[in-house]
MIMISE-133938 format. One record per residue (C-alpha): residue in one letter; x, y, z; residue number from 1. Coordinates in Angstrom, 3 decimals. Each point is the difference from the previous one (the first is absolute). Layout:
BEGIN
SITE|rest|X|Y|Z|nr
SITE|A|X|Y|Z|NUM
...
//
This chain:
BEGIN
SITE|rest|X|Y|Z|nr
SITE|M|135.779|38.766|206.605|1
SITE|Q|2.342|2.941|-0.194|2
SITE|P|2.796|-2.048|0.857|3
SITE|R|-0.247|-2.639|-2.389|4
SITE|N|-0.294|2.378|-3.038|5
SITE|H|2.855|1.878|1.262|6
SITE|K|1.975|-3.370|-0.248|7
SITE|S|-1.509|-0.955|-3.339|8
SITE|T|1.013|3.599|-1.547|9
SITE|R|3.517|-0.555|1.600|10
SITE|N|0.221|-3.459|-1.798|11
SITE|V|-0.749|1.650|-3.149|12
SITE|L|2.274|2.543|0.040|13
SITE|L|2.914|-2.033|1.176|14
SITE|S|-0.686|-2.550|-2.875|15
SITE|L|-0.153|2.953|-2.531|16
SITE|I|3.413|1.232|1.409|17
SITE|L|1.528|-3.461|-0.111|18
SITE|T|-1.371|-0.434|-3.440|19
SITE|T|1.529|3.019|-1.276|20
SITE|L|3.029|-0.979|1.342|21
SITE|V|0.224|-3.147|-1.757|22
SITE|L|-1.068|1.216|-3.104|23
SITE|S|2.399|2.811|-0.222|24
SITE|G|3.126|-1.885|1.492|25
SITE|C|2.826|2.017|1.024|26
SITE|S|-0.648|2.694|-2.405|27
SITE|I|-1.605|2.347|2.475|28
SITE|F|3.255|0.027|1.857|29
SITE|P|2.709|2.420|-1.312|30
SITE|G|3.465|-1.466|-0.244|31
SITE|G|-0.710|-2.999|-1.264|32
SITE|R|2.514|-1.928|-2.188|33
SITE|D|0.010|0.914|-3.761|34
SITE|V|-1.637|-2.454|-2.202|35
SITE|E|2.219|-1.436|-2.829|36
SITE|T|-1.334|-0.074|-3.421|37
SITE|V|-0.328|-3.346|-1.989|38
SITE|E|1.574|-0.159|-3.485|39
SITE|A|-2.046|-2.615|-2.114|40
SITE|Q|2.112|-1.304|-2.793|41
SITE|T|-1.397|-1.758|-2.929|42
SITE|I|2.106|-2.573|-1.554|43
SITE|E|-0.939|-1.620|-3.314|44
SITE|I|0.417|-4.017|-0.064|45
SITE|P|0.250|-1.216|-3.589|46
SITE|R|-2.465|-1.991|-1.274|47
SITE|E|0.446|-3.814|-0.534|48
SITE|P|-0.190|-1.115|-3.619|49
SITE|L|-2.759|-1.827|-1.040|50
SITE|A|2.081|-2.701|-1.467|51
SITE|L|-2.761|-0.758|-2.416|52
SITE|D|0.601|-1.344|-3.381|53
SITE|L|-1.907|0.835|-2.709|54
SITE|P|-1.980|-2.715|-1.240|55
SITE|E|1.337|-1.291|-3.565|56
SITE|P|-2.494|0.386|-3.027|57
SITE|V|-1.969|-3.116|-0.666|58
SITE|D|1.003|-2.404|-2.641|59
SITE|L|-3.128|-1.058|-1.515|60
SITE|D|-0.334|-2.935|-2.297|61
SITE|T|-0.929|0.449|-3.343|62
SITE|I|-3.444|-1.125|-0.970|63
SITE|E|-0.945|-1.171|-3.373|64
SITE|W|-3.769|1.101|-1.332|65
SITE|I|-1.839|-1.511|-2.427|66
SITE|A|-3.218|1.414|-1.513|67
SITE|I|-2.478|-2.766|-0.853|68
SITE|T|-2.785|1.017|-2.163|69
SITE|P|-2.487|-2.087|-1.765|70
SITE|D|1.978|0.344|-3.064|71
SITE|N|3.434|-1.612|1.531|72
SITE|A|-1.470|-2.033|2.827|73
SITE|D|0.457|-3.433|-1.546|74
SITE|E|3.360|0.884|-1.116|75
SITE|V|1.211|1.316|3.239|76
SITE|F|-1.326|-2.977|1.740|77
SITE|S|1.474|-2.265|-2.506|78
SITE|E|3.834|1.644|0.518|79
SITE|L|-0.632|-0.280|3.960|80
SITE|E|-0.836|-3.593|-0.106|81
SITE|S|2.929|-0.773|-2.420|82
SITE|S|2.495|2.050|2.220|83
SITE|G|-1.121|-2.366|3.148|84
SITE|T|-1.633|3.088|1.707|85
SITE|N|-3.314|-0.636|1.882|86
SITE|T|-2.739|1.746|-2.002|87
SITE|V|-1.620|2.160|2.422|88
SITE|L|-1.805|3.099|-0.662|89
SITE|I|0.175|3.096|2.359|90
SITE|G|-1.921|2.880|-1.744|91
SITE|L|-0.028|3.429|0.579|92
SITE|T|-2.540|2.262|-1.748|93
SITE|P|1.296|3.185|-1.436|94
SITE|N|-1.393|2.110|3.000|95
SITE|G|1.385|-2.422|2.674|96
SITE|Y|3.568|0.267|-1.802|97
SITE|E|-0.362|3.661|0.263|98
SITE|K|-0.919|-0.377|3.686|99
SITE|L|3.126|-2.227|0.482|100
SITE|S|2.165|2.671|-1.625|101
SITE|L|-1.466|2.914|2.007|102
SITE|N|0.672|-2.152|3.292|103
SITE|I|3.613|-0.629|-0.826|104
SITE|A|0.452|3.704|-0.656|105
SITE|K|-1.551|0.653|3.446|106
SITE|I|2.503|-2.501|1.690|107
SITE|R|2.890|1.349|-1.815|108
SITE|G|-1.065|3.439|1.245|109
SITE|Y|-0.385|-0.998|3.531|110
SITE|I|3.591|-1.856|-0.218|111
SITE|N|1.619|3.223|-1.404|112
SITE|T|-1.851|2.007|2.981|113
SITE|Q|1.408|-2.197|2.458|114
SITE|R|3.488|0.299|-1.379|115
SITE|V|-0.222|3.750|0.039|116
SITE|I|-0.978|-0.294|3.702|117
SITE|L|2.822|-2.235|0.756|118
SITE|V|2.629|2.336|-1.557|119
SITE|K|-1.628|3.208|1.767|120
SITE|Y|0.267|-2.024|3.103|121
SITE|Q|3.627|-1.028|-0.139|122
SITE|D|0.880|3.466|-1.545|123
SITE|Y|-1.477|1.261|3.509|124
SITE|Y|1.727|-2.363|2.061|125
SITE|E|3.230|-0.353|-1.565|126
SITE|G|0.303|3.346|-2.028|127
SITE|S|0.867|-1.543|-3.075|128
SITE|D|-1.658|1.746|-3.045|129
SITE|P|-0.373|-1.726|-3.289|130
SITE|S|1.442|1.768|-2.816|131
SITE|P|-2.212|2.852|-1.260|132
SITE|S|0.283|-1.404|-3.285|133
SITE|Q|-0.945|-3.681|0.856|134
SITE|S|-3.907|-0.633|1.202|135
SITE|P|-0.695|-2.796|2.240|136
SITE|Q|-1.452|-1.921|-2.955|137
SITE|Q|3.203|0.708|-2.252|138
SITE|Q|2.098|-1.528|2.847|139
SITE|Q|-1.561|-3.292|-0.298|140
//
């Protein structure tokens, strides 16, 4: 048993010595060649322009609103019939009209927010800053 144990110990020592040499490389031997230092340079690459045109303001058609009350209903319908217009009643309650107005205001606010985001992205990528006297809403 002794010779086998001795062989095993020798193999372990030899493995440790070889592992140490492999991991340390040639650094344990004096007079090795000098290591050159590497300099890293950062080169700024200019950003590509977004080439986004800001959307044109929406050109909405005008709407003619007619308020129909029990007092003027016959008169309004007769005017519509005489002008050749179809007499169709599409109604909103005052509460419904208020909700319609609020929804349009929310849509307008959302569009303005998106426009500001586009201007900010354009400023970031292209470095063009709108004149400070004009907000993105005034540039429309």
